[in-house]
C-alpha positions as CSV (number, residue, x, y, z in Angstrom):
1,X,137.2,97.9,67.4
2,X,140.2,96.9,69.4
3,X,142.7,99.7,69.9
4,X,146.3,98.8,68.9
5,X,148.2,98.1,72.1
6,X,151.2,100.3,71.1
7,X,148.9,103.3,71.1
8,X,147.8,102.8,74.7
9,X,149.3,104.5,77.7
10,X,150.9,101.3,79.0
11,X,153.2,101.4,76.0
12,X,152.7,97.8,75.1
13,X,154.8,96.7,72.1
14,X,152.9,96.4,68.8
15,X,151.7,92.8,69.4
16,X,148.1,91.8,69.4
17,X,147.6,89.7,72.5
18,X,145.1,87.5,70.8
19,X,147.9,86.4,68.5
20,X,150.5,85.8,71.2
21,X,151.3,82.1,71.2
22,X,154.7,81.8,72.8
23,X,156.0,82.8,76.2
24,X,158.9,84.8,74.8
25,X,156.5,87.2,73.1
26,X,154.4,87.5,76.2
27,X,157.4,88.1,78.3
28,X,158.4,90.9,75.9
29,X,155.0,92.5,76.4
30,X,155.1,92.3,80.2
31,X,158.7,93.5,80.4
32,X,157.6,96.6,78.5
33,X,154.9,97.3,81.0
34,X,152.0,96.1,78.8
35,X,149.0,93.7,79.3
36,X,148.3,90.4,77.8
37,X,144.7,91.2,76.9
38,X,143.6,94.8,76.6
39,X,140.2,96.3,77.2
40,X,138.8,95.4,73.8
41,X,140.5,92.0,73.4
42,X,138.6,88.7,73.7
43,X,140.5,85.6,74.9
44,X,139.4,82.2,73.7
45,X,136.1,81.3,75.4
46,X,137.5,78.6,77.7
47,X,140.4,80.7,78.8
48,X,138.1,83.7,79.3
49,X,135.7,81.6,81.4
50,X,138.6,80.5,83.6
51,X,139.7,84.1,84.0
52,X,136.2,85.1,84.8
53,X,135.9,82.4,87.4
54,X,138.9,83.9,89.2
55,X,137.1,87.2,89.4
56,X,134.0,85.5,90.9
57,X,136.0,83.6,93.5
58,X,138.0,86.7,94.3
59,X,134.9,88.8,95.2
60,X,133.0,86.0,97.0
61,X,134.5,86.5,100.4
62,X,133.6,90.2,100.7
63,X,130.3,89.9,99.0
64,X,129.1,87.0,101.2
65,X,130.5,88.7,104.4
66,X,128.0,91.5,104.3
67,X,124.8,89.4,104.3
68,X,126.4,87.0,106.8
69,X,127.1,90.1,109.0
70,X,123.8,91.9,108.7
71,X,121.5,88.9,108.3
72,X,121.9,87.6,111.8
73,X,121.8,91.1,113.3
74,X,118.3,91.5,111.7
75,X,117.3,88.2,113.3
76,X,117.0,86.3,110.0
77,X,116.8,82.5,110.0
78,X,119.0,80.3,107.8
79,X,116.4,80.3,105.0
80,X,116.2,84.1,104.9
81,X,120.0,84.4,105.0
82,X,120.3,82.0,102.0
83,X,117.8,84.1,100.0
84,X,119.7,87.3,101.0
85,X,123.1,85.8,99.8
86,X,121.6,84.6,96.5
87,X,120.0,88.0,96.0
88,X,123.3,89.8,96.6
89,X,125.1,87.5,94.0
90,X,122.4,87.9,91.4
91,X,122.4,91.7,91.7
92,X,126.2,91.8,91.6
93,X,126.1,89.9,88.3
94,X,123.5,92.2,86.8
95,X,125.3,95.3,87.9
96,X,128.7,94.0,86.7
97,X,127.4,93.2,83.2
98,X,125.7,96.6,82.9
99,X,128.9,98.4,84.1
100,X,131.3,96.5,81.8
101,X,129.0,96.7,78.8
102,X,127.3,100.1,79.0
103,X,128.9,102.0,81.8
104,X,132.6,102.8,82.2
105,X,133.2,99.7,80.0
106,X,136.2,98.9,82.3
107,X,136.8,95.3,83.7
108,X,135.3,96.2,87.1
109,X,133.3,93.8,89.2
110,X,130.4,95.3,91.1
111,X,129.5,94.0,94.5
112,X,128.2,95.0,98.0
113,X,129.9,98.2,99.2
114,X,131.2,98.5,102.7
115,X,130.6,102.2,102.4
116,X,127.0,101.6,103.3
117,X,127.5,99.4,106.3
118,X,127.2,102.2,108.9
119,X,123.9,103.4,107.3
120,X,122.4,99.9,107.0
121,X,123.4,99.1,110.6
122,X,121.7,102.3,111.7
123,X,118.5,101.4,109.8
124,X,118.4,97.9,111.2
125,X,118.9,99.2,114.8
126,X,116.1,101.8,114.4
127,X,113.6,99.3,112.9
128,X,114.3,96.8,115.7
129,X,113.8,99.6,118.4
130,X,110.4,100.2,116.9
131,X,109.6,96.4,117.0
132,X,110.0,95.8,113.3
133,X,111.0,92.6,111.6
134,X,114.0,91.7,109.4
135,X,111.8,91.9,106.3
136,X,110.7,95.4,107.4
137,X,114.3,96.5,107.8
138,X,115.1,95.3,104.3
139,X,112.0,97.2,103.0
140,X,113.4,100.4,104.4
141,X,116.9,99.6,103.1
142,X,115.4,98.9,99.6
143,X,113.5,102.3,99.6
144,X,116.6,104.2,100.6
145,X,118.7,102.4,97.9
146,X,116.1,103.1,95.2
147,X,116.2,106.8,95.9
148,X,119.9,106.8,96.1
149,X,120.2,104.9,92.9
150,X,118.0,107.5,91.1
151,X,120.0,110.4,92.5
152,X,123.3,108.6,91.4
153,X,121.9,108.3,87.9
154,X,120.9,112.0,87.9
155,X,124.5,112.9,88.9
156,X,126.1,110.5,86.5
157,X,124.3,110.4,83.1
158,X,124.1,114.2,82.6
159,X,127.8,114.4,83.1
160,X,127.8,116.3,86.4
161,X,130.3,113.9,88.1
162,X,132.4,113.7,85.0
163,X,132.9,117.4,85.0
164,X,134.5,117.1,88.4
165,X,137.4,115.3,86.6
166,X,138.5,118.8,85.4
167,X,139.5,119.7,89.0
168,X,140.6,116.3,90.2
169,X,144.4,116.1,89.6
170,X,146.7,113.2,90.2
171,X,147.6,115.0,93.4
172,X,144.1,114.1,94.6
173,X,143.4,110.9,92.8
174,X,146.7,109.2,93.8
175,X,146.2,109.3,97.5
176,X,142.5,108.2,97.0
177,X,143.7,105.1,95.1
178,X,146.3,104.4,97.7
179,X,143.7,104.4,100.4
180,X,141.4,102.1,98.5
181,X,144.1,99.4,99.1
182,X,145.4,100.7,102.5
183,X,141.9,101.2,104.0
184,X,141.2,97.5,103.5
185,X,144.0,96.4,105.9
186,X,141.5,95.2,108.4
187,X,140.4,92.4,106.0
188,X,144.0,91.2,105.2
189,X,146.1,89.9,108.1
190,X,143.2,89.5,110.5
191,X,141.5,87.1,108.1
192,X,144.7,85.5,107.1
193,X,145.7,85.1,110.8
194,X,142.7,82.8,111.4
195,X,145.1,80.1,110.0
196,X,148.5,81.4,109.0
197,X,149.8,78.1,107.5
198,X,146.8,78.1,105.0
199,X,147.0,81.8,104.2
200,X,150.8,81.7,103.8
201,X,150.3,78.7,101.4
202,X,147.8,80.8,99.4
203,X,150.0,83.9,99.3
204,X,153.1,81.8,98.4
205,X,151.2,80.1,95.5
206,X,150.0,83.4,94.1
207,X,153.5,85.0,94.3
208,X,155.3,82.0,92.8
209,X,152.7,81.4,90.1
210,X,152.5,85.1,89.1
211,X,156.1,86.1,89.2
212,X,158.2,83.0,88.8
213,X,156.4,80.2,87.0
214,X,154.4,82.6,84.9
215,X,157.4,83.2,82.7
216,X,157.8,79.5,82.1
217,X,154.3,78.1,81.7
218,X,151.2,79.9,80.3
219,X,148.8,78.2,82.7
220,X,150.5,79.9,85.7
221,X,150.4,83.3,83.9
222,X,146.7,83.1,83.1
223,X,145.3,81.5,86.2
224,X,147.5,82.2,89.2
225,X,144.6,83.0,91.6
226,X,142.4,80.1,90.5
227,X,145.3,77.6,90.9
228,X,146.2,79.0,94.3
229,X,142.6,78.7,95.4
230,X,142.3,75.1,94.2
231,X,145.5,74.0,95.9
232,X,144.6,75.7,99.1
233,X,141.0,74.4,99.1
234,X,142.4,70.8,98.4
235,X,144.7,71.1,101.4
236,X,141.8,72.2,103.6
237,X,139.7,69.3,102.2
238,X,142.4,66.8,103.1
239,X,142.8,68.3,106.6
240,X,139.0,68.1,107.1
241,X,138.6,64.6,105.8
242,X,141.5,63.2,107.8
243,X,140.2,64.9,111.0
244,X,143.4,67.0,111.4
245,X,141.1,70.0,111.8
246,X,137.6,70.1,113.3
247,X,134.6,72.3,112.6
248,X,136.0,75.0,115.0
249,X,139.2,75.5,113.0
250,X,139.3,78.2,110.3
251,X,140.8,75.8,107.8
252,X,137.8,73.4,108.1
253,X,135.9,73.0,104.8
254,X,132.3,73.1,105.9
255,X,130.0,71.7,103.2
256,X,127.1,70.9,105.5
257,X,124.9,73.6,104.1
258,X,125.4,72.4,100.5
259,X,122.9,69.5,100.8
260,X,120.1,71.8,101.9
261,X,120.7,74.5,99.3
262,X,118.3,74.6,96.3
263,X,119.5,73.8,92.8
264,X,117.5,76.6,91.2
265,X,115.6,79.6,92.6
266,X,112.5,79.2,90.6
267,X,110.0,81.0,92.9
268,X,109.5,84.6,91.6
269,X,108.7,85.7,95.1
270,X,112.3,84.8,96.2
271,X,113.7,86.9,93.4
272,X,111.6,90.0,92.9
273,X,110.8,92.0,96.0
274,X,111.5,89.0,98.3
275,X,111.0,91.1,101.4
276,X,107.9,93.0,100.2
277,X,107.4,96.5,98.7
278,X,110.0,99.2,99.5
279,X,109.3,101.6,102.3
280,X,110.6,105.2,102.6
281,X,112.0,107.2,105.5
282,X,113.7,110.6,105.2
283,X,116.3,109.9,107.9
284,X,117.2,106.5,106.5
285,X,117.5,107.9,103.0
286,X,119.9,110.7,104.2
287,X,122.1,108.2,106.0
288,X,122.3,106.0,102.8
289,X,123.0,109.0,100.6
290,X,126.2,109.6,102.6
291,X,127.2,106.1,101.7
292,X,126.4,106.9,98.0
293,X,128.7,109.9,98.2
294,X,131.6,107.9,99.6
295,X,130.9,105.1,97.1
296,X,131.0,107.5,94.1
297,X,134.3,109.0,95.3
298,X,135.7,105.5,95.8
299,X,134.5,104.4,92.4
300,X,136.2,107.4,90.8
301,X,139.5,106.2,92.2
302,X,138.7,102.6,91.2
303,X,138.1,103.7,87.6
304,X,141.5,105.3,87.4
305,X,143.2,102.4,89.1
306,X,141.5,99.8,86.9
307,X,142.1,101.8,83.7
308,X,145.8,102.0,84.3
309,X,146.1,98.3,85.2
310,X,144.2,97.4,82.1
311,X,146.4,99.5,79.9
312,X,143.6,101.8,78.8
313,X,143.9,105.3,77.4
314,X,143.2,108.4,79.6
315,X,139.8,108.2,81.1
316,X,137.2,110.5,79.6
317,X,134.5,112.5,81.4
318,X,132.0,110.5,79.4
319,X,133.3,107.2,80.7
320,X,133.2,108.4,84.3
321,X,129.7,109.8,83.9
322,X,128.4,106.5,82.4
323,X,130.1,104.5,85.1
324,X,128.5,106.5,87.9
325,X,125.2,106.5,86.1
326,X,125.2,102.7,85.6
327,X,126.2,102.2,89.2
328,X,123.0,104.0,90.0
329,X,121.1,101.6,87.8
330,X,122.7,98.7,89.5
331,X,121.8,100.0,92.9
332,X,118.2,100.6,91.9
333,X,118.0,97.0,90.7
334,X,119.3,95.7,94.0
335,X,116.5,97.6,95.7
336,X,114.0,95.7,93.7
337,X,115.7,92.3,94.0
338,X,116.1,92.3,97.7
339,X,119.9,92.9,98.1
340,X,122.3,95.7,99.2
341,X,123.6,98.6,97.1
342,X,126.6,97.8,94.9
343,X,129.7,99.6,93.8
344,X,133.1,98.8,92.1
345,X,135.2,96.2,93.8
346,X,138.8,97.1,94.6
347,X,139.7,93.5,95.2
348,X,139.2,92.6,91.6
349,X,141.2,95.5,90.3
350,X,144.2,93.9,92.0
351,X,143.4,90.7,90.1
352,X,143.7,92.7,86.8
353,X,147.1,93.8,87.9
354,X,148.3,90.3,88.9
355,X,147.1,88.6,85.7
356,X,147.7,91.4,83.3
357,X,144.3,90.7,81.7
358,X,142.2,93.8,81.3
359,X,139.6,92.5,79.0
360,X,136.1,93.7,79.6
361,X,134.9,90.6,77.8
362,X,136.2,88.5,80.7
363,X,134.3,90.6,83.3
364,X,131.2,90.4,81.2
365,X,131.4,86.6,81.5
366,X,132.1,87.0,85.2
367,X,128.8,89.0,85.4
368,X,126.9,86.1,83.7
369,X,128.6,83.6,86.1
370,X,127.5,85.7,89.1
371,X,123.9,85.8,87.8
372,X,124.1,82.0,87.6
373,X,125.4,81.8,91.1
374,X,122.5,83.9,92.3
375,X,120.0,81.6,90.6
376,X,121.8,78.2,91.3
377,X,121.8,77.8,95.0
378,X,124.1,74.8,95.1
379,X,126.9,76.7,93.3
380,X,126.6,79.6,95.6
381,X,126.7,77.4,98.7
382,X,129.8,75.6,97.4
383,X,131.7,78.8,96.6
384,X,130.7,80.4,99.9
385,X,132.3,77.4,101.7
386,X,135.8,78.7,100.9
387,X,137.7,78.9,104.3
388,X,138.5,82.4,105.7
389,X,142.3,82.1,105.7
390,X,142.3,81.5,101.9
391,X,140.3,84.7,101.4
392,X,142.6,86.6,103.8
393,X,145.7,85.4,102.0
394,X,144.3,86.6,98.7
395,X,143.5,90.0,100.1
396,X,147.0,90.4,101.5
397,X,148.6,90.1,98.0
398,X,145.9,92.1,96.2
399,X,145.3,95.2,98.3
400,X,149.0,96.3,98.4
401,X,149.1,96.2,94.6
402,X,146.2,98.6,94.4
403,X,148.0,101.1,96.7
404,X,151.1,100.9,94.5
405,X,148.9,102.0,91.5
406,X,148.0,105.1,93.5
407,X,151.7,105.9,93.8
408,X,152.1,105.5,90.0
409,X,149.2,107.9,89.5
410,X,150.7,110.4,91.8
411,X,154.0,110.5,89.8
412,X,152.1,112.2,87.0
413,X,152.2,115.4,89.0
414,X,155.4,117.4,89.7
415,X,156.7,115.7,92.9
416,X,159.6,118.2,93.1
417,X,157.0,120.8,94.1
418,X,156.6,121.0,97.9
419,X,153.0,122.1,97.5
420,X,152.1,118.8,95.8
421,X,153.9,116.8,98.4
422,X,152.0,118.6,101.1
423,X,148.6,118.1,99.5
424,X,149.1,114.5,98.8
425,X,150.8,113.7,102.1
426,X,148.3,115.6,104.2
427,X,145.2,114.1,102.5
428,X,146.7,110.6,102.7
429,X,147.5,110.9,106.4
430,X,144.1,112.4,107.3
431,X,142.4,109.7,105.2
432,X,143.9,107.2,107.7
433,X,143.7,109.3,110.8
434,X,140.2,110.8,110.7
435,X,138.3,107.5,110.4
436,X,140.4,106.2,113.4
437,X,139.3,109.3,115.3
438,X,135.6,108.7,114.5
439,X,136.0,105.2,115.8
440,X,137.3,106.4,119.1
441,X,135.3,107.5,122.2
442,X,136.0,111.1,121.4
443,X,134.8,110.8,117.8
444,X,131.7,108.9,118.9
445,X,130.9,111.5,121.5
446,X,131.3,114.2,118.9
447,X,128.8,112.4,116.6
448,X,126.4,112.1,119.6
449,X,126.6,115.8,120.2
450,X,125.9,116.5,116.5
451,X,123.0,114.0,116.7
452,X,121.4,116.0,119.5
453,X,120.8,118.7,117.0
454,X,120.2,116.7,113.8
455,X,120.2,112.9,113.4
456,X,120.5,113.3,109.6
457,X,123.6,115.5,109.8
458,X,125.1,113.0,112.3
459,X,124.6,110.1,109.9
460,X,126.1,112.1,107.0
461,X,129.2,113.2,109.0
462,X,129.6,109.8,110.4
463,X,129.4,108.0,107.1
464,X,132.0,110.4,105.5
465,X,134.3,110.6,108.5
466,X,134.5,106.8,108.7
467,X,135.4,106.4,105.0
468,X,139.1,107.0,104.2
469,X,138.6,107.6,100.5
470,X,135.9,110.3,101.2
471,X,138.1,112.1,103.7
472,X,141.2,112.1,101.5
473,X,139.2,113.2,98.4
474,X,137.4,116.1,100.2
475,X,140.7,117.4,101.8
476,X,142.8,116.9,98.6
477,X,140.2,118.4,96.4
478,X,139.9,121.5,98.6
479,X,143.6,122.1,99.0
480,X,144.6,121.3,95.4
481,X,142.1,123.8,94.0
482,X,143.0,126.5,96.6
483,X,146.8,126.5,96.8
484,X,148.5,128.1,93.8
485,X,150.0,125.9,91.1
486,X,149.9,125.5,87.3
487,X,147.9,122.8,85.6
488,X,151.1,121.2,84.4
489,X,152.5,121.1,87.9
490,X,149.3,119.5,89.2
491,X,149.5,116.8,86.4
492,X,146.4,118.0,84.6
493,X,148.1,118.4,81.2
């Protein structure tokens, strides 16, 4: 049953968003810091589908980027890469629906996690050194993901991870949320810079639609991202058709692969265990488990960020536990369906903040759409054709908003206390600085020295040290629970 909006933490006025029919009433809700649709609200089906489509388009760039990066490195041909992309989208849809329906029940999209890239790259390199094929590399990846998913379920469902919430104060969570946005800087301007005119057009449309025209026309309030994408894609299409840009230009709309894409994936062998039965290797599993640790810490921050943007009540330990447990289920499924492990997507949390739509119903529909994308090859090929500068422009406007939510979370603690400022500032700085160190020659040399004694320890240290959120969480958690302060000062009451 839908919770009255005036009882939620966002202090929304006592208006039911489903009954809001005029812009003046909506403006009143937003001016009071509320949301148009809360967690339990269900927009009309056509509007909800359009909102869900925005989520699908928002996550496509990052989700497709991983198979496009790892597929060629494994030596996959175009047919295998197409199967890999479709498998990733199918698994993302299943994991999203499970998470929004049975897990944290927050409007969080699930997709391929970048926390696992280092581990997967390590597995691929080792298999290739031993003369293995791409399919064999995917079999080992599947085996490691299956074990990791089972362990994540074991940590999540009994409430072990939820209990950690009792020692995770806003002093720790705030910097972690900030880093979720800040750590993604490498996917913002670098992607947007592939064609600044197109990315600036995309960013400008999002800003104008969301914060200017949204107060005048409902369509701009509900679909700012979708409209910005459509306009930018249309411009790219015109530039492509008229020959003003060629196939080497980032703004070129390449639809050549659309004709060869299948309409439906009807062959069971392409859906279930498409690469063969999973294989297991202790070293590979340990490397992937480090990615699971970083992923769980990142998801913990994502839950808080998403919950605040969606206008939800304070997160409960049960919600966090179910969320982590269901992420384990989602990962185990990806191991069986031939994809990569999934986790909560920070990109789409920013979309919740932009649209002020925190309805889990919308994200459930997005999960169904993603399943359709995974089964309908033509649709996936069309969506994957979105030019890079459009995706980069969207990232630029979204990731900063996520960081700002981290600042809002941090203000729940006593910021007049120097101790809190030190813990938050030190963990935030180290969360940025330590991964930079591990990417330098000195950091790589240190990892090699560790690897001389234990490859497994090297993989674990490398995976954690290269993940900003994991570094900040470990340092913040240690200091915040060591240095003296009251629970009230730490923001725990």
